[in-house]
N, C-alpha and C positions, 0 to 999 in steps of 0.2 A: 234482440239478443244482447245479453250483458257482455262487456268487454273487460278483460283483465287489465288492471293498471300496471304499467311498466315501471321499472325502478326509477327512471329519470322523471316520469310523471309525478311519482310520489315525492321525489326529492324537491321538485319545484313547489309542491304543496307545502311541504314542511319548512321550506326556506322562505315562505311568504311573509315572514315578519319583517324582512328587509326591503321588500318591494311589492307592488301590486302586480300579480302574476299574469300580465297581459302583453302580447305583442301588438304593436300598432302599425298601421300602414295608411298611406294617403295616395289616392289615384285621381289625377285631374284630367278631364276629358275636354276636347274641343267643342263638343256638342252634348246632346242629351241621350242617355241610354233608355232602352225600353225596360221600364221598371218591372212590368209583369213578366217579361222574358227572363229577366235577371232572377226574379223570385222562383220561376220554374227551374232555372238552372241550379239554383241553390238546393232546391228540393231533390233534383236528380243526383246531386253530388253525394247524397246519403248512401247510395249504393256502393260507391267507392271508398268513402270516408265516413263511416257511420259514427265514429267517435265524436264528430262535430255536433251530432244530434243527441248526444247523451247528457245525462246529469251526473254529478258526482254523488255517489251513494255511500253513506257511512253506517248502514244498518247491519253490517256483518263485522267480523273480526278485523278486517282491514278494508280500506276503500276500494271501490271498483266503479267502472263506468256503466250506468244503467240507461238503456235506450229509452228515449222519450218520444212522445207522439208529436213531433215538431215538423214544420215545413218551412219553406222560404218566407212565408208570411210572418213567421215568428222571428225571423232573423233579419230581414231587410225592412228598414224604416225610411220613408221618403219625407224630406223636410224642405219646404219652400224657403230658400235662403237668400233672397234678394237683398235683405237688409242686415245680414249677419255680420257682426264685427268679429275681430280676432278673438276677443275674450269669450264670446258666445261659442265660437268654433272650438276653442280649447275646452270649454265645458262639455261639449258633445264628444270630443276626442277622448276625454277622461271618463266617459261612460263606463260604468262597471258592469260586470256580469254576475248574477247570482248563480254560482256554479253548481249549486245543489238543486236549483229549480229551473234554470234556463239552459238553452243550448250553448255550446262553448264558443260560438261566433256571433258577433253583432256587427251588422253593416248599416251604415247611415248614408243615404244618398242625398247630398245637399244639392238642391236644384236651383242654380243661379240662372240669370237671364240668358247668358251666353254659353253655358255649359254646366256639366255636373262635376262635383267632387265626391268621390266615394271614400268614406272613412271606414276603416276596418279595425275591429278589436277582437283578438283571438286569444283564448286562454293558453298561456305558455305551458301549462301542464300537459297539453295534448300534442304540442309540436315545438320545434325549434325554428330558426329562420329559414333553413333549407326546406322544411316541410311546409312552412307558411307560403313560400313562393310556389311550391308544387301545387298547393291547393288552388291558388289563383290561376295557375296555368290550366288546371282542370276546369275551373269555373269559366274561364274564357272560352274554352272549347265547347262547353255545355251551353253557354249563352249563344254562341254562334249557331249551334244546333237548334235552339229554341226560337231565336229571332227569325230564322228562315221559315218558321211555321211548321216544323216537324212535330208531329204529335206522338211519334213512337219514342220509346225509351232506348237510348243507345246502349250497346253492350259494354258494361263497365265491370272491371274486375276489382275486387276488394283489395286495397293496398295494405301490405303487411306492416305491423307496428312492433313486432317482437324484437327486442334488442339481442336476444340470443342468436338470431340469424347472423349477426356480425361475426360469430366465431365458427360458423359451419365449415369454413375452408381452412381451419387450423387443426392440426393433429394434436394428440395428447401432449407431447413434449413442447409443442409451440405454445399451448395454453399454459403449461407450467412456467415457461419462460416469461410469458406476459405477466403472470402473477408475481414472479420474482424480480421483475424489472424495477428500476428505481423511478419512483414517482412521488415527489415530495412537495406538499402544499404548504409546508410550515412557513415559507418565506412570505406568504400572503398575510400571515398574522402580524407582520411588521410594516404593513402598508401605512403610508402617511394619510392624512385627511386634508381635503381641500377646505377652503374657508367658506363654508355654507352655513347659513342660519337655519334653514328648514322652516316649513309651514305646512302642516298636514292637511290643510283645507284649500290650498292654492296650487293647482296644477300648472306646470310650465312645460310647454312643448317648444323647444328651441331647435332650430335647424340652420345650417350654413352650407352654401353650395360652392363647389370648386369646379370650374368648367373652362372651356376654351383654351387659350394659349397657355395659361398657367398649368392646366391639367396635362397638356401635351409635353410641356417642359418637365413636369414631375415624372411622367412615364418614361421619357427619354433618359433622364438621370438614373432612374431605377434600372432600366434595361442595360445601360452602360456598366452598371455595377453588379449585374446579375442578381438584382433584388426585385421584389414585386411592389406594386402600388400599396398593398397591405403593409409590407415591411416599412415603407416610407411613412405612412400615416401612423403606424404603431410607434416608430421611433420618435416621430414628432410629438405625439401625445406623451410619451415617457419623458421627453425633455421639458415639456410644458409642466408636467407634474413636478419634476425636479426643481424647476425655477419657482413655481408657485408655493412650494412647501419647504424649500431650502434643504431638501434631502438629496444626498449623493447616491444612495442605494435605492433603486426603484424596482419593485417586483410587481409584475402584472400578468394576469392570465390572458392567453390568446386562444380563441376557440378553434377547434379542429372538427370538421365534418367527417364523421366515420362512415358515411355511405359508400366510400371507396372500397370498403372491405366486403360489401355485399351488393352485387348488381341488382338484386331483387328490391333493394331499399332505395334505389335512385330517386324515386318519386314518392317515397313514404312520408305521410303526414304523421310524424313521430318525433320524439326527442332522441336524436342520434348524434349528439355533439359532446365532445369532451374538451378539456382545456390543456394546452401546453402552458408551462409556467416559465416565464422569463425573468431572470435576475440581472439587472443592468447597472453598471457603474457609470454615473454621469456626474463629473465634477464641473466646476465653473469654467474650466479651460478646455474641456472636451468639445470636439466639433460634431456637427450633425453627421458627417460621414463616418466618424468613429462609432457613434451610437448605432447608426444603420448597420455597420459591420457586425456589431454585437447581436443585434436583432436577427439578421439574416443567418449568422452562424448558428445561433441557438435554435432557431426554427428549423433550419435544414437538418441539424443533428436529430432533433426530436421527430421530424417527419420521416426520417429513415428508419426509425424504431417503431415497433408495434406497442411500445410501452404506454401509448395514449389510450389503449384499450383497458389498461389495468383498472382505472376507476370504474369503468362500466362493469367489468367482471366482478370487482369487489362489491359494488352496489347490488348487483344481481344476487350474489351470495348472501350479503348482509340482509337484504329484504326478504330472502327466501327462508332464512332460519331464525330471524329475530322477531319476536312479537311486536305488533304495531305500537303498543304502549311504550315499549323500550326504544323503538325507533324515534318516536316523538321526543323522548327524553334526550336521546343522543343528539338529534338535530337542534334541540333547544340549547344544549349546554356545551357540545363538543365540536360540531361541524363548523368549519370556517367558510363564511360567505365573504367573498372579496369586497372590500370597501370601495376599491377603484377597479374598474374593468373596461376593456375595449373589445368590441365585437364587430365583425364584418359580415353583414347579411349577404354580401356578394352582389352579383349583377342581376337585375330584373330584366329579363329578355323581352324586349319590345315586340319581337316577332311572335312570341308565344303569349303575348297579352293583347290580342286583337279582340275587340268587342264590336263586331259588325263593322259598319262603316264609320263609327265614331272613333276618332283618333285619341289614343292615350298620349297626352303631351308631357306629363311629368308624373313621377311616382317615386316614393321612397318608403323604406321600412325602418321603423324604430322599435325600441324595446319597451321594457316595463317602466312604469313611473316609480322612480326610486324615492326613498325617504333618506334625508340627510342622517349620517354622513356618507351614505352609499351614493356612488356616482358612476355613471356609465356613458361612454360615447359609442354610438352605433353608426357604422358606415354602410351605405348602400349606393349602388351605381345604376343609373338608368339613362340610356340614350345620350351618352357623352357628358353626363353630369354626375359628379360625386357629391352626395349629401351626407354631412356630418350632423347627427341629431343627438339630443339629450332630453330625456323626460324626467322631470323632477318635481317633487312637492317642495316649494320654496317661497321665499319672500321676494318683494320687488328688487331688493338688492341682489338676491341670488340670481334672478333673471338676467340682470345686467352682467353679473360675474360669469354666468354660464355662457352667455353670448361672447364674452371676451375670451374665454377658454377655447371655444370652437374656432374663433378667428385666429388665436395664437397658434393653433395646430397648423393652419394653413401658412401663417407668416413664418413659422419656424422653418418650414421647408423652403419657402421663397427666399428667405434671408441667405440660405445656403446657396441656392441656385444663382442668386444675383451677386 
């Protein structure tokens, strides 16, 4: 059965000129998974999340998801990886998906001598970070079902993807208020650029971990100031941008998960994220605490408002009434894609990521592979470790620079705490 493309699905497709539209994830295990059980689990997931098994079809007036005849065999590849070096792993991690011919998920199980590493590439057109995690929670449960030898199919409900469900609990006047609320993205047009050379044939997957005593200190500092860990990391990144570019005014988008507006969407594999826009004043004399206060105040004010729904409602209306050819022209020439961005994929719940008796020892989620000058930091947390990651097509010099930027985010906070 064909599936309607939602507004944010199409938005990611039309924004694809600035990045490869795939979410990446890495899962490291203490032992080996049952590959056949994992393939069966992937196949079973089609009942709940059929869009994963679709191809993008362009044979009508506007794109839609067309169900393909795929199974776990088409999605999961097992690779003996005893001699794999970092460069070879990056090459696999950068694997693309032919979205018009292949399913929208690719899994690569790297089989090392002592344990497995599962690499995941999923099309950002079908989901955001929240939906990405929801899919793997589902897959974990299905794997446990299969690895126990159950031959029956579990009772799975199809998960909703419709963005209009976010507005079901709003009355007419509330919806009018949303449409009239202030939501200005113009500040993003003035973003500075980091010093990146770019190299469209060389993928870089950089990551940096914060854990242990440092992480506990950061959390305690945030709690004492009624801020969040996300606030701390966002403020640190903004200060790093200011120092690296010599810019006093830093504007950055901060993602907001809209699932809170619709209980039915809690585990939806869909794009249900908007952005808050923060405009920060960071001069050479301002302290980390002062930047943190700006971040927390602006985020708290925007979180109390339903204005974050305005871009969703506007896109829904735009995509419903404007021909696809005009939409392509609009996104090519008018729409602003942030040059710099920060996103938090949140916590990967270890309790919900059980794969039989094989322990998941480390995991993180990262975003699309960006083309310079576009640059993004993605944060995810697993089992007491915060991972900062950045995926970029760049030069050897860029790789060193990106690693430095990630380390600077951590150091910016620690300099304040110490």
